[in-house]
N, C-alpha and C positions, 0 to 999 in steps of 0.2 A: 516168258514162255516156260511152262512147267515141263519137267521131264516126265516120261511116260510112267515110271515107277511111282512117282508122287501122285500122279493122277489116278492110277489104278488103286492105290492104297486108300485114297480119299474119296473115291467116287461114291461108295455106298453112303458114307456120312453126308456128302454133299446132297445126294438125292433125298435122304431122310430129312434133311433140314427144311425142305420145301413142303413136307407132309404135315400140315397143321402146326399149331403152336407146340403141341406135345412133341411132335417130331423134331422141331427146332431145339427144344430143350434137351431131348435125347442126343441130338447131333452135337450140341455144345459139350455135354458130359462125355460123349465118346471121343471128342477131339481134344479134351483136356489131358487124357492119358499120354497120347503121343501126337503132338501138334503136326498137322498136315496143312501146308499152305493152300492146296487146292480146296480142301474141305473148309478151311477158314474163310476163303474168298466167297464161297457159296453160302456159308452161314451168315456172313455180313450182308449179302444180297437178300437173303430170306428175311433177316431182321428188318431190313429197310422196307421190304414189301409189306410185312405185317404192320410196321409202324405207320406206313402210308395208309393202309386200310383203316387202321384205328383212328388216325387223324381225320381222314375223310368222313368217317362215321360221326365223330364229334362235331366237325364243321357242319355237316348237313343236319344234324340234330339241332344245333343252335340256329342255323339258317332257317329251319322250318318254322321257327317262332316269328321270324321277321318277314319272310316272303316265300311264296311257293313257286318253285321253278320245276315244272314237270320234266321228267326224264333226265335232268342234268346229273343227278346222283347215279342213276342207272348207267349212263354213259361212262362216268368216271369209274364206277365199280367194274364195269366190263374192261376198262383200260387197265385196272389193277390186276384183274384176272389174266389178261394177256401178258402182263409183265411176269406174273407167276408162272404161266406156261413157258414163256421164253427162258426163264431162269432154270426150270426143270430140264428143258431141252438142252441147255448149255451144259448142265451137270451130267446128263446122260451121255452127251457127246464128248465129254472130257475137255470142254473149253472153259477158259476163264474170260468169258465175254460178258461185259456188264449189260444189265437190262437197259433198254433205250430210255433216254431223257434223264433218268435219276440214278442209274447204276454207279456211275463214277462218284457221285456225291455220297451214296451209301458206303462205298469203300473208304471215303475220306472221313465221314462222320463216325463210323463204327470201327475205325482202324485198330482200336485197342481190344476189340472183341474177336474171339476165335483164335 
């Protein structure tokens, strides 16, 4: 559980981390000056969501040469969008709640970042 001072100090950086790849880079740079555990948590969540989006893109690009499965990519991209929305909402509400299904893994995989 984060203390309220840490959350308030890192909330802006946490929210910025979810606003496109440029926002993520800005958040990482902003968090380098004075490390904030709340901001670092959300930076790792955001990195995970962006990596997931890129990997899905590569996967469906390769898959399109083998077989065509209508709407599967759309459904999964909507799922990634939902994860992004849930991440932003957690940052705005000041919670360190992982995104469903993969959030804990993102924290584990990217623990050295942020």
